[in-house]
C-alpha positions as CSV (number, residue, x, y, z in Angstrom):
1,X,-2.9,7.3,-11.1
2,X,-6.6,6.6,-10.8
3,X,-8.1,5.6,-7.4
4,X,-9.0,2.1,-8.8
5,X,-5.4,1.6,-10.1
6,X,-4.0,2.8,-6.8
7,X,-5.8,0.0,-4.9
8,X,-3.7,-2.5,-7.0
9,X,-0.5,-0.5,-6.7
10,X,-0.8,-0.3,-2.9
11,X,-2.3,-3.8,-2.6
12,X,-5.3,-2.3,-0.8
13,X,-7.7,-4.9,-2.1
14,X,-5.8,-7.6,-0.1
15,X,-6.9,-5.9,3.2
16,X,-3.6,-6.4,5.0
17,X,-2.7,-4.0,7.8
18,X,0.9,-5.0,8.2
19,X,2.4,-3.7,4.9
20,X,5.5,-1.8,3.9
21,X,5.9,-0.5,0.3
22,X,8.8,0.8,-1.7
23,X,8.8,2.0,-5.3
24,X,11.3,1.7,-8.2
25,X,11.3,4.0,-11.3
26,X,11.8,2.1,-14.6
27,X,13.7,4.5,-16.8
28,X,11.5,7.3,-15.6
29,X,8.5,5.9,-17.6
30,X,6.9,3.5,-15.2
31,X,6.8,2.7,-11.5
32,X,7.1,-0.8,-10.0
33,X,5.7,-1.0,-6.5
34,X,7.0,-3.7,-4.0
35,X,5.0,-4.5,-0.8
36,X,5.9,-6.8,2.0
37,X,2.6,-8.1,3.5
38,X,2.4,-10.2,6.6
39,X,-0.2,-11.9,8.8
40,X,0.7,-14.2,11.6
41,X,-2.7,-15.9,12.1
42,X,-4.6,-18.0,9.6
43,X,-8.0,-17.4,8.0
44,X,-7.6,-14.0,6.6
45,X,-10.5,-14.8,4.3
46,X,-11.5,-13.5,0.9
47,X,-9.7,-10.5,-0.6
48,X,-11.6,-7.6,-2.2
49,X,-12.0,-7.4,-6.0
50,X,-9.0,-5.8,-7.7
51,X,-9.3,-3.1,-10.3
52,X,-9.0,-4.2,-14.0
53,X,-5.6,-2.9,-15.2
54,X,-2.9,-3.5,-17.8
55,X,-0.5,-4.8,-15.2
56,X,0.7,-7.9,-13.4
57,X,1.3,-9.0,-9.8
58,X,4.2,-11.2,-8.8
59,X,3.7,-12.7,-5.4
60,X,6.8,-14.1,-3.7
61,X,6.4,-16.3,-0.7
62,X,8.6,-15.7,2.4
63,X,6.9,-18.7,4.1
64,X,4.7,-21.6,2.9
65,X,1.2,-20.4,2.0
66,X,-2.1,-22.2,1.5
67,X,-5.3,-20.8,0.0
68,X,-8.0,-21.0,-2.7
69,X,-8.0,-19.3,-6.1
70,X,-10.6,-18.6,-8.7
71,X,-9.7,-17.1,-12.1
72,X,-12.4,-15.8,-14.5
73,X,-15.0,-17.5,-12.3
74,X,-13.3,-21.0,-12.3
75,X,-11.6,-22.6,-9.3
76,X,-7.9,-23.3,-9.9
77,X,-6.3,-26.2,-8.1
78,X,-3.7,-24.4,-6.0
79,X,-0.9,-26.4,-4.4
80,X,0.9,-25.1,-1.3
81,X,3.0,-22.2,-2.5
82,X,6.4,-22.9,-1.0
83,X,8.7,-20.5,0.7
84,X,11.1,-19.1,-1.9
85,X,8.8,-19.5,-4.9
86,X,6.5,-17.0,-6.6
87,X,3.4,-16.8,-8.8
88,X,2.1,-14.4,-11.5
89,X,-1.4,-12.8,-11.7
90,X,-2.7,-10.7,-14.6
91,X,-4.8,-7.7,-13.5
92,X,-6.6,-7.8,-16.9
93,X,-8.2,-11.1,-15.7
94,X,-10.8,-11.5,-12.9
95,X,-9.4,-13.5,-10.0
96,X,-10.4,-14.0,-6.4
97,X,-8.5,-15.5,-3.5
98,X,-9.4,-17.0,-0.1
99,X,-6.3,-16.7,2.1
100,X,-6.5,-19.6,4.5
101,X,-3.0,-19.8,6.1
102,X,-0.8,-17.2,7.7
103,X,1.4,-15.5,5.2
104,X,4.5,-13.4,4.6
105,X,4.9,-12.4,1.0
106,X,6.6,-9.8,-1.1
107,X,4.3,-8.6,-3.9
108,X,5.4,-6.7,-7.0
109,X,2.9,-4.5,-9.0
110,X,4.4,-4.4,-12.5
111,X,2.6,-2.2,-15.1
112,X,3.0,-3.5,-18.7
113,X,4.5,-0.2,-19.7
114,X,7.4,-1.1,-17.5
115,X,8.3,-3.7,-20.1
116,X,7.6,-1.3,-23.0
117,X,10.0,1.2,-21.4
118,X,13.0,-1.1,-21.9
119,X,13.0,-1.6,-25.6
120,X,16.8,-0.9,-25.7
121,X,17.2,-4.1,-23.6
122,X,14.3,-6.1,-25.0
123,X,14.1,-4.9,-28.6
124,X,11.0,-3.3,-30.2
125,X,8.6,-6.1,-29.5
126,X,5.8,-5.5,-27.0
127,X,5.3,-8.1,-24.3
128,X,1.7,-9.3,-24.7
129,X,1.5,-11.2,-21.4
130,X,3.6,-13.4,-19.1
131,X,3.2,-17.1,-19.9
132,X,3.0,-18.9,-16.6
133,X,-0.6,-19.8,-15.5
134,X,-2.1,-17.9,-12.5
135,X,-1.0,-19.6,-9.2
136,X,1.7,-21.7,-10.8
137,X,4.5,-22.3,-8.3
138,X,7.8,-20.9,-9.8
139,X,11.3,-21.3,-8.4
140,X,13.7,-18.8,-9.8
141,X,17.1,-18.1,-8.3
142,X,17.3,-14.6,-9.9
143,X,14.0,-13.5,-8.5
144,X,14.9,-14.9,-5.1
145,X,18.2,-12.9,-5.2
146,X,16.4,-9.7,-6.1
147,X,13.8,-10.1,-3.4
148,X,16.6,-10.8,-0.9
149,X,18.4,-7.6,-1.9
150,X,15.2,-5.6,-1.3
151,X,14.4,-6.9,2.2
152,X,16.5,-4.3,4.1
153,X,14.6,-1.5,2.3
154,X,11.3,-2.6,4.0
155,X,12.8,-1.9,7.4
156,X,13.3,1.8,6.7
157,X,11.5,2.5,3.4
158,X,11.7,6.3,3.8
159,X,15.5,6.2,3.7
160,X,16.0,3.4,1.1
161,X,18.4,4.3,-1.8
162,X,16.4,5.4,-4.8
163,X,19.3,4.5,-7.1
164,X,19.4,0.9,-5.7
165,X,15.6,0.5,-5.9
166,X,15.6,1.7,-9.6
167,X,18.5,-0.8,-10.3
168,X,16.6,-3.7,-8.8
169,X,13.4,-2.8,-10.5
170,X,15.1,-2.5,-13.9
171,X,16.8,-5.9,-13.4
172,X,13.5,-7.6,-12.4
173,X,11.5,-6.3,-15.4
174,X,14.3,-7.3,-17.8
175,X,14.5,-10.8,-16.3
176,X,10.7,-11.3,-16.3
177,X,10.3,-10.2,-19.9
178,X,13.2,-12.3,-21.2
179,X,12.3,-15.4,-19.2
180,X,8.5,-15.4,-19.0
181,X,7.3,-13.1,-21.8
182,X,5.0,-14.5,-24.5
183,X,7.4,-13.9,-27.4
184,X,11.0,-14.0,-28.3
185,X,12.8,-10.7,-27.9
186,X,16.1,-9.5,-29.3
187,X,19.1,-9.7,-26.9
188,X,20.5,-6.3,-25.8
189,X,22.7,-4.6,-28.2
190,X,26.3,-4.5,-27.0
191,X,27.1,-1.2,-25.4
192,X,30.2,1.0,-25.2
193,X,31.5,2.6,-22.1
194,X,30.9,6.2,-21.1
195,X,32.9,9.0,-22.7
196,X,35.5,10.6,-20.2
197,X,33.3,13.6,-19.7
198,X,30.2,11.5,-19.1
199,X,32.0,9.3,-16.5
200,X,33.4,12.4,-14.8
201,X,30.0,14.0,-14.6
202,X,28.2,10.8,-13.4
203,X,30.8,10.2,-10.6
204,X,30.7,13.9,-9.6
205,X,26.9,13.8,-9.2
206,X,26.9,10.5,-7.3
207,X,29.8,11.6,-5.1
208,X,27.7,14.6,-4.1
209,X,24.7,12.4,-3.1
210,X,26.2,9.4,-1.4
211,X,23.0,9.0,0.6
212,X,21.5,7.4,-2.5
213,X,18.7,10.0,-3.0
214,X,19.7,10.6,-6.7
215,X,17.9,8.7,-9.5
216,X,19.5,6.9,-12.4
217,X,17.3,9.0,-14.8
218,X,18.8,12.2,-13.4
219,X,22.4,11.1,-13.9
220,X,21.6,9.7,-17.4
221,X,20.0,13.0,-18.4
222,X,23.1,14.9,-17.4
223,X,25.1,12.5,-19.6
224,X,22.6,12.9,-22.5
225,X,21.8,9.2,-22.5
226,X,18.7,7.1,-21.8
227,X,18.7,5.5,-18.3
228,X,19.1,2.0,-19.8
229,X,22.0,3.0,-22.0
230,X,23.7,4.9,-19.2
231,X,23.5,1.9,-16.7
232,X,25.1,-0.5,-19.2
233,X,27.8,2.0,-20.2
234,X,28.6,2.9,-16.6
235,X,29.1,-0.8,-15.7
236,X,31.3,-1.3,-18.8
237,X,33.4,1.7,-17.7
238,X,33.7,0.9,-14.0
239,X,33.0,-2.8,-13.7
240,X,30.0,-2.2,-11.4
241,X,26.5,-0.7,-11.5
242,X,25.9,2.8,-10.2
243,X,24.5,1.8,-6.8
244,X,27.6,-0.4,-6.1
245,X,29.9,2.4,-7.1
246,X,28.2,4.6,-4.4
247,X,28.7,1.9,-1.8
248,X,32.4,1.7,-2.7
249,X,32.8,5.5,-2.4
250,X,31.1,5.4,1.0
251,X,33.6,2.8,2.2
252,X,36.5,4.8,0.8
253,X,35.3,8.0,2.6
254,X,34.7,6.0,5.8
255,X,38.2,4.6,5.7
256,X,39.6,8.1,5.4
257,X,37.6,9.3,8.4
258,X,38.5,6.2,10.5
259,X,42.1,7.1,9.9
260,X,42.1,10.9,10.1
261,X,39.3,11.8,12.5
262,X,38.0,11.2,16.0
263,X,34.4,10.8,14.9
264,X,32.5,7.9,16.4
265,X,31.4,5.0,14.2
266,X,27.8,6.3,14.3
267,X,28.9,9.7,13.2
268,X,31.0,8.3,10.4
269,X,28.1,6.1,9.3
270,X,25.8,9.1,8.9
271,X,28.4,11.3,7.4
272,X,29.1,8.7,4.7
273,X,25.5,8.2,3.8
274,X,24.8,4.9,5.6
275,X,21.4,4.4,7.2
276,X,22.9,3.7,10.6
277,X,26.0,2.2,12.3
278,X,24.7,-1.4,11.7
279,X,24.3,-0.8,8.0
280,X,27.8,0.8,7.9
281,X,29.3,-2.2,9.8
282,X,27.7,-4.8,7.5
283,X,28.8,-3.0,4.3
284,X,32.3,-2.2,5.6
285,X,32.9,-5.8,6.8
286,X,31.6,-7.3,3.5
287,X,33.9,-5.0,1.5
288,X,37.1,-4.8,3.6
289,X,36.9,-8.2,5.4
290,X,36.9,-6.8,8.9
291,X,34.7,-4.5,11.0
292,X,35.3,-0.7,11.0
293,X,36.1,-0.7,14.7
294,X,38.7,-3.5,14.3
295,X,40.1,-1.8,11.2
296,X,40.6,1.5,13.1
297,X,42.1,-0.3,16.1
298,X,44.6,-2.2,13.9
299,X,45.5,1.0,12.1
300,X,46.4,2.8,15.3
301,X,48.1,-0.1,17.1
């Protein structure tokens, strides 16, 4: 990655000190970077010039934002960007921003090659650009849901599940291309499930790495499939994407330990690959319907 491109990838040109960044691999061919940027006081001022690049920025607002925008030297009438909406910006165009209000945003850096990498999902057509005008206020429930799923990763980016990040990045790029791309693309070809040996191998690899530090591309390679083909086939075979399968296995292992061991909840959480006891409690309660402490108490009463 060139130094100039790195300033876009890391959002350095925005000059924001409070920033957390995570990255998703798109089929091992491109990287989508996601940064949460915050400033509690207004009048951040003008941002630096970004580097020209064949890539896009998606800026999602976590709170209402007001500012000024110029694209290719012309002022663009910019309405208040509302909480829960997002805008697109093309790094191939020259744009400048004066950030007047406080802000809390989640910005995605999406190289165009991230769309090209998904031809199995999108067909052979290349996405020329994304249609919405710069600064247009877009309300999209799918994007909102994907951003919400990523928020916990910003709290501890160094321990975020790579498998989960890859899954969200892939889902985002597919949705953006199909919904906002400048040409019609072919729908995904219906896929078949995994062969028994492939399913066995995939589950074995993920079971050995319940901390989520394994990548979709690694598992797909062991199954002799492309990452895109593997993800679809795995979901057809199991009814869930790989990252959710890992969560289910963590819960199953935790239930065994709650029943058969004297380990504390914190020890069980770390043993089963959860970030901490709080993460374990949330996932367990969501899946089982009760907290792990209550489940253990009821089991032994």
